[in-house]
C-alpha positions as a printed NumPy array, in Angstrom:
array([[ 33.276,  15.445,   8.283],
       [ 32.033,  11.984,   7.285],
       [ 29.739,  11.926,   4.287],
       [ 26.02 ,  11.204,   4.783],
       [ 24.838,   7.584,   4.85 ],
       [ 23.709,   6.485,   1.388],
       [ 20.307,   4.75 ,   1.672],
       [ 18.977,   3.01 ,  -1.436],
       [ 15.249,   2.2  ,  -1.507],
       [ 13.733,  -0.36 ,  -3.833],
       [ 10.06 ,  -1.172,  -4.308],
       [  7.363,  -0.97 ,  -6.936],
       [  7.935,   2.751,  -7.328],
       [  7.477,   4.806, -10.464],
       [  4.654,   2.664, -11.872],
       [  1.802,   5.148, -11.301],
       [  0.379,   3.122,  -8.414],
       [ -0.796,   5.396,  -5.607],
       [ -0.482,   2.698,  -2.95 ],
       [  3.215,   2.138,  -3.599],
       [  3.911,   5.872,  -3.763],
       [  2.154,   6.343,  -0.412],
       [  4.288,   3.523,   1.016],
       [  7.422,   5.292,  -0.238],
       [  6.25 ,   8.569,   1.331],
       [  5.693,   6.723,   4.611],
       [  9.151,   5.134,   4.585],
       [ 10.756,   8.5  ,   3.902],
       [  8.784,   9.912,   6.818],
       [  9.896,   7.054,   9.062],
       [ 13.562,   7.452,   8.139],
       [ 13.402,  11.184,   8.877],
       [ 11.5  ,  10.837,  12.151],
       [ 14.022,   8.407,  13.668],
       [ 17.23 ,   9.839,  12.17 ],
       [ 18.084,  11.623,  15.443],
       [ 20.459,  14.071,  13.788],
       [ 22.217,  11.516,  11.603],
       [ 23.146,  12.742,   8.149],
       [ 21.842,  10.715,   5.23 ],
       [ 20.872,  10.805,   1.578],
       [ 18.105,   8.664,   0.078],
       [ 17.889,   7.562,  -3.531],
       [ 15.724,   4.902,  -5.161],
       [ 15.442,   2.28 ,  -7.855],
       [ 12.343,   3.149,  -9.842],
       [ 10.322,   2.133, -12.861],
       [ 10.333,   5.81 , -13.844],
       [ 13.124,   7.934, -12.354],
       [ 11.463,  11.03 , -13.821],
       [  8.218,  10.299, -11.984],
       [  9.969,   9.523,  -8.689],
       [ 11.874,  12.801,  -8.897],
       [  8.645,  14.689,  -9.626],
       [  6.547,  13.037,  -6.895],
       [  9.124,  12.598,  -4.116],
       [ 12.113,  14.714,  -5.083],
       [ 14.322,  11.588,  -5.115],
       [ 17.069,  10.866,  -7.605],
       [ 16.678,   7.337,  -8.936],
       [ 18.102,   4.651, -11.176],
       [ 15.952,   2.802, -13.676],
       [ 14.583,  -0.46 , -12.306],
       [ 15.268,  -2.83 , -15.181],
       [ 18.579,  -1.357, -16.313],
       [ 21.464,  -3.686, -15.291],
       [ 23.912,  -0.787, -15.607],
       [ 21.62 ,   1.442, -13.549],
       [ 21.162,  -1.132, -10.794],
       [ 24.91 ,  -1.78 , -10.679],
       [ 25.547,   1.965, -10.308],
       [ 22.893,   2.231,  -7.622],
       [ 24.411,  -0.562,  -5.531],
       [ 27.899,   0.899,  -5.981],
       [ 26.573,   4.209,  -4.583],
       [ 24.637,   2.655,  -1.699],
       [ 25.737,   1.865,   1.839],
       [ 22.637,  -0.296,   2.313],
       [ 19.594,  -1.553,   0.433],
       [ 16.051,  -1.244,   1.767],
       [ 13.301,  -3.411,   0.271],
       [ 10.588,  -0.926,   1.019],
       [  7.013,  -1.992,   1.611],
       [  4.507,  -3.629,  -0.7  ],
       [  4.32 ,  -7.29 ,  -1.749],
       [  7.567,  -7.624,  -3.673],
       [  8.523, -11.271,  -3.153],
       [  5.446, -13.046,  -4.499],
       [  4.458, -15.103,  -7.532],
       [  0.696, -14.44 ,  -7.547],
       [  1.039, -12.064, -10.51 ],
       [  4.097, -13.757, -12.041],
       [  7.427, -15.279, -11.019],
       [  9.238, -12.226, -12.348],
       [  8.574, -10.059,  -9.305],
       [ 10.059, -12.553,  -6.841],
       [ 12.985, -13.339,  -9.135],
       [ 13.84 ,  -9.672,  -9.645],
       [ 13.809,  -8.637,  -5.987],
       [ 15.624, -11.78 ,  -4.83 ],
       [ 18.262, -11.217,  -7.537],
       [ 18.661,  -7.602,  -6.429],
       [ 19.001,  -8.646,  -2.793],
       [ 21.629, -11.267,  -3.651],
       [ 23.595,  -8.688,  -5.644],
       [ 23.578,  -6.278,  -2.694],
       [ 24.705,  -9.015,  -0.32 ],
       [ 27.464, -10.117,  -2.684],
       [ 28.768,  -6.528,  -2.681],
       [ 28.7  ,  -6.43 ,   1.112],
       [ 25.739,  -4.057,   1.343],
       [ 23.45 ,  -4.8  ,   4.295],
       [ 19.825,  -5.41 ,   3.306],
       [ 16.855,  -4.327,   5.401],
       [ 13.337,  -5.583,   4.632],
       [ 10.906,  -2.795,   5.577],
       [  7.304,  -3.814,   6.379],
       [  6.943,  -6.271,   3.534],
       [  3.82 ,  -8.212,   2.697],
       [  5.581, -11.483,   1.926],
       [  3.983, -13.819,  -0.616],
       [  1.95 , -15.581,  -1.708],
       [  5.014, -17.513,  -2.892],
       [  4.117, -21.003,  -4.073],
       [  6.993, -22.07 ,  -6.348],
       [  9.197, -24.489,  -4.322],
       [ 12.42 , -23.272,  -5.91 ],
       [ 11.591, -19.628,  -5.229],
       [ 10.666, -20.465,  -1.645],
       [ 14.057, -22.111,  -1.079],
       [ 15.821, -19.145,  -2.661],
       [ 13.831, -16.664,  -0.563],
       [ 14.693, -18.587,   2.598],
       [ 18.431, -18.428,   1.83 ],
       [ 18.446, -14.774,   0.815],
       [ 16.202, -13.385,   3.559],
       [ 17.97 , -15.364,   6.29 ],
       [ 21.046, -13.264,   5.463],
       [ 19.226,  -9.921,   5.669],
       [ 20.285,  -7.434,   8.316],
       [ 16.682,  -7.057,   9.481],
       [ 13.288,  -8.307,   8.355],
       [  9.987,  -6.642,   9.229],
       [  6.552,  -7.532,   7.839],
       [  3.201,  -5.787,   7.825],
       [  0.819,  -8.694,   8.578],
       [  0.669, -11.931,  10.575],
       [  0.242, -14.17 ,   7.52 ],
       [  3.534, -12.905,   6.084],
       [  5.26 , -13.512,   9.41 ],
       [  3.947, -17.081,   9.586],
       [  5.035, -17.776,   6.005],
       [  8.573, -16.554,   6.698],
       [  8.741, -18.615,   9.864],
       [  7.641, -21.673,   7.867],
       [ 10.563, -20.984,   5.519],
       [ 12.944, -20.927,   8.453],
       [ 13.605, -17.174,   8.43 ],
       [ 14.227, -16.305,  12.078],
       [ 13.944, -12.956,  13.786],
       [ 11.305, -11.406,  11.508],
       [  9.221,  -8.775,  13.323],
       [  5.529,  -7.955,  12.826],
       [  5.05 ,  -4.206,  12.379],
       [  2.566,  -2.171,  10.304],
       [  2.162,  -0.71 ,   6.841],
       [  4.35 ,   2.368,   6.183],
       [  1.292,   4.141,   4.736],
       [  0.326,   4.936,   8.335],
       [  3.286,   7.344,   8.364],
       [  2.699,   9.111,   5.032],
       [  2.173,  12.833,   5.706],
       [ -1.119,  14.326,   4.467],
       [ -1.327,  17.379,   2.253],
       [ -2.642,  20.523,   3.906],
       [ -5.853,  20.374,   1.881],
       [ -7.587,  18.533,  -0.935],
       [ -7.005,  20.272,  -4.24 ],
       [ -9.799,  21.971,  -6.139],
       [-11.926,  19.579,  -8.192],
       [-10.796,  16.422,  -6.386],
       [-13.949,  16.013,  -4.294],
       [-17.238,  16.006,  -6.225],
       [-19.839,  18.676,  -5.568],
       [-22.024,  16.919,  -3.022],
       [-24.047,  19.643,  -1.321],
       [-23.242,  18.327,   2.133],
       [-24.253,  14.746,   1.285],
       [-22.084,  11.912,   2.564],
       [-19.341,  10.736,   0.184],
       [-18.678,   7.017,  -0.318],
       [-15.168,   6.353,  -1.618],
       [-14.803,   3.307,  -3.893],
       [-11.436,   1.847,  -4.961],
       [-11.644,  -1.073,  -7.392],
       [ -9.309,  -2.869,  -9.75 ],
       [ -9.59 ,  -5.351, -12.591],
       [ -8.831,  -8.944, -11.681],
       [ -9.082, -12.11 , -13.808],
       [-12.498, -13.727, -13.436],
       [-13.868, -10.907, -11.285],
       [-16.235,  -9.256, -13.783],
       [-19.378, -10.401, -11.959],
       [-17.932,  -9.367,  -8.601],
       [-16.989,  -5.935,  -9.884],
       [-20.48 ,  -5.422, -11.279],
       [-21.876,  -6.402,  -7.874],
       [-19.658,  -3.808,  -6.169],
       [-20.984,  -1.117,  -8.497],
       [-24.595,  -2.171,  -7.941],
       [-24.142,  -2.267,  -4.158],
       [-22.61 ,   1.209,  -4.062],
       [-25.404,   2.573,  -6.247],
       [-28.045,   0.953,  -4.031],
       [-26.438,   2.336,  -0.88 ],
       [-26.178,   5.808,  -2.435],
       [-29.898,   5.804,  -3.273],
       [-30.953,   4.687,   0.197],
       [-28.647,   7.103,   2.065],
       [-28.66 ,   9.97 ,  -0.476],
       [-24.889,   9.777,  -0.63 ],
       [-22.45 ,  10.394,  -3.473],
       [-20.181,   7.56 ,  -4.681],
       [-16.695,   8.692,  -5.681],
       [-14.56 ,   6.133,  -7.539],
       [-10.895,   6.649,  -6.618],
       [ -8.407,   4.959,  -8.985],
       [ -5.114,   3.897,  -7.435],
       [ -3.383,   2.516, -10.535],
       [ -3.347,   4.74 , -13.62 ],
       [ -4.706,   4.209, -16.214],
       [ -6.05 ,   0.701, -15.445],
       [ -8.211,   1.604, -12.463],
       [ -9.6  ,   4.635, -14.274],
       [-11.041,   2.365, -16.96 ],
       [-12.804,  -0.064, -14.618],
       [-13.954,   2.767, -12.336],
       [-15.461,   4.611, -15.273],
       [-17.406,   1.515, -16.383],
       [-18.901,   0.972, -12.95 ],
       [-19.622,   4.647, -12.365],
       [-21.431,   4.957, -15.708],
       [-23.737,   2.071, -14.732],
       [-25.027,   4.046, -11.722],
       [-28.18 ,   6.138, -11.986],
       [-27.313,   8.97 , -11.858],
       [-23.698,   8.291, -12.899],
       [-21.205,   8.284, -10.02 ],
       [-18.185,  10.576,  -9.878],
       [-14.711,   9.366, -10.894],
       [-11.463,  10.986,  -9.812],
       [ -9.708,  10.878, -13.168],
       [ -6.661,  12.964, -12.351],
       [ -3.619,  11.519, -10.654],
       [ -2.962,  13.174,  -7.292],
       [  0.022,  13.227,  -4.943],
       [  0.437,  10.755,  -2.051],
       [ -0.273,  13.541,   0.436],
       [ -3.45 ,  14.555,  -1.385],
       [ -4.622,  10.937,  -1.418],
       [ -4.105,  10.693,   2.349],
       [ -6.043,  13.934,   2.867],
       [ -8.823,  12.873,   0.478],
       [ -9.636,   9.772,   2.53 ],
       [-10.005,  11.984,   5.573],
       [-12.838,  13.777,   3.748],
       [-14.859,  10.604,   3.08 ],
       [-17.736,   9.27 ,   5.171],
       [-17.414,   5.594,   4.22 ],
       [-15.305,   3.513,   1.856],
       [-15.278,   0.281,  -0.14 ],
       [-11.955,  -1.023,  -1.373],
       [-10.256,  -3.751,  -3.327],
       [ -6.982,  -1.828,  -3.248],
       [ -5.229,  -2.539,   0.06 ],
       [ -4.05 ,   1.008,   0.584],
       [ -7.519,   2.434,   0.122],
       [ -8.413,   0.472,   3.268],
       [ -5.261,   1.552,   5.094],
       [ -6.023,   5.212,   4.37 ],
       [ -9.641,   4.776,   5.448],
       [ -8.534,   3.148,   8.703],
       [ -6.022,   5.862,   9.554],
       [ -8.723,   8.504,   8.944],
       [-11.319,   6.666,  11.075],
       [-13.552,   6.106,   8.043],
       [-15.737,   2.955,   8.221],
       [-14.897,   0.628,   5.339],
       [-15.636,  -2.725,   3.762],
       [-12.948,  -4.723,   1.992],
       [-13.477,  -6.666,  -1.222],
       [-10.818,  -9.369,  -1.244],
       [ -9.064, -10.597,  -4.382],
       [ -5.799, -11.334,  -2.523],
       [ -5.054, -12.637,   1.009],
       [ -3.471,  -9.303,   1.958],
       [ -6.853,  -7.536,   1.732],
       [ -8.603,  -9.947,   4.085],
       [ -5.583,  -9.987,   6.407],
       [ -5.766,  -6.213,   6.864],
       [ -9.543,  -6.206,   7.324],
       [ -9.245,  -8.926,   9.967],
       [ -6.543,  -6.962,  11.752],
       [ -8.684,  -3.818,  11.734],
       [-11.821,  -5.735,  12.768],
       [-13.673,  -4.675,   9.642],
       [-15.871,  -6.69 ,   7.236],
       [-14.496,  -8.217,   4.077],
       [-16.201, -10.127,   1.265],
       [-14.471, -12.226,  -1.387],
       [-14.825, -10.808,  -4.884],
       [-15.961, -14.191,  -6.206],
       [-18.709, -14.526,  -3.551],
       [-20.024, -10.972,  -3.456],
       [-23.622,  -9.965,  -4.08 ],
       [-25.052,  -6.446,  -4.265],
       [-27.39 ,  -7.212,  -1.368],
       [-24.606,  -8.473,   0.883],
       [-22.295,  -5.505,   0.349],
       [-25.074,  -2.903,   0.45 ],
       [-26.267,  -4.456,   3.709],
       [-22.797,  -4.103,   5.234],
       [-22.589,  -0.449,   4.198],
       [-26.051,   0.34 ,   5.525],
       [-25.269,  -1.316,   8.853],
       [-22.028,   0.657,   9.141],
       [-23.729,   3.956,   8.356],
       [-25.944,   3.482,  11.402],
       [-22.914,   3.011,  13.667],
       [-20.503,   5.414,  12.04 ],
       [-19.315,   7.227,  15.165],
       [-18.781,   4.013,  17.105],
       [-16.847,   2.394,  14.259],
       [-14.803,   5.55 ,  13.646],
       [-13.715,   5.688,  17.271],
       [-12.538,   2.077,  17.135],
       [-10.646,   2.663,  13.894],
       [ -8.883,   5.714,  15.303],
       [ -7.65 ,   3.658,  18.249],
       [ -6.48 ,   0.962,  15.836],
       [ -4.754,   3.517,  13.585],
       [ -2.964,   5.11 ,  16.533],
       [ -1.428,   1.761,  17.466],
       [ -0.608,   1.01 ,  13.823],
       [  1.253,   4.311,  13.531],
       [  3.376,   3.403,  16.538],
       [  4.015,  -0.069,  15.084],
       [  4.923,   1.473,  11.72 ],
       [  7.773,   3.361,  13.408],
       [  9.391,   0.105,  14.598],
       [ 11.121,  -0.612,  11.242],
       [ 12.578,   2.905,  11.243],
       [ 14.102,   2.405,  14.687],
       [ 15.381,  -1.055,  13.754],
       [ 16.822,   0.271,  10.5  ],
       [ 18.875,   3.004,  12.151],
       [ 20.009,   0.62 ,  14.87 ],
       [ 21.25 ,  -1.904,  12.268],
       [ 22.848,   0.786,  10.098],
       [ 24.703,   2.281,  13.077],
       [ 26.414,  -0.979,  14.033]])
């Protein structure tokens, strides 16, 4: 009997970022749902192999170990660049350089590369753009999660890229939210808030906190700050929550991808800077407002037909007004989001079908 196909996943895994772990859970779900009886084994390249084994049950190689990466590619039959915004230089050039180097290594070894629902860019460095064009044009399949990424790849001359949807739409929810995750709210509505630090955004973050506090007072709701990146988001969430009167709740413990999916289904409304807080709200039919620090946030809000304010232009009055308006139309907005999420789930399965088709050739 032939051995199982060896599938190697690479992304920003093992860095205690809930969004990337939810993406990984979604990709694993997509691979399984479209396997159609094929035998396979999945392993990963991870910033923390111990964490990836604990969270997902996947054996992994360490991300920045040359020996580990070499061993991983020797084991693999194919490489999957799995979700997220990997090839970008908004944070630094290192991310784009690393993932393009990894892709070139896989191609040099004859391993097919599949790009799974990437958010490509922003990539501004001319040299990196030329390198990305050469490397991605040789990929066995390229799928992206938003129209801006598709347009950018087309501008680079990468042909055949397909617009799909974020893998987080496929991440399976836990059966229930664990004890102590939701605050005691006595039946009051819960407003989920997912923020992050960003250079020059101190005033905008303060405005988010003030808006959520104002909305909570007017609607007698309970704000719950939900950190996605540990420990960074816990720190900024705690500062904003402490400025509320009375202080807002903060989810300080790290929870599993499935619990995070389930938690968003328990919310009544949401505000998010973190992209995957908005994705989880959309898939649960929870009205949300985006706070954009990166084009990917506005791109998703536009696709979902939901409001988005730039972090540098935000005011407490503007954001509180959006939340108040949404609370008066919650059922209508929820119905629209559920229709949107249903289509996104179908679109999110497209990379899985393409992947198995390419791998079976």
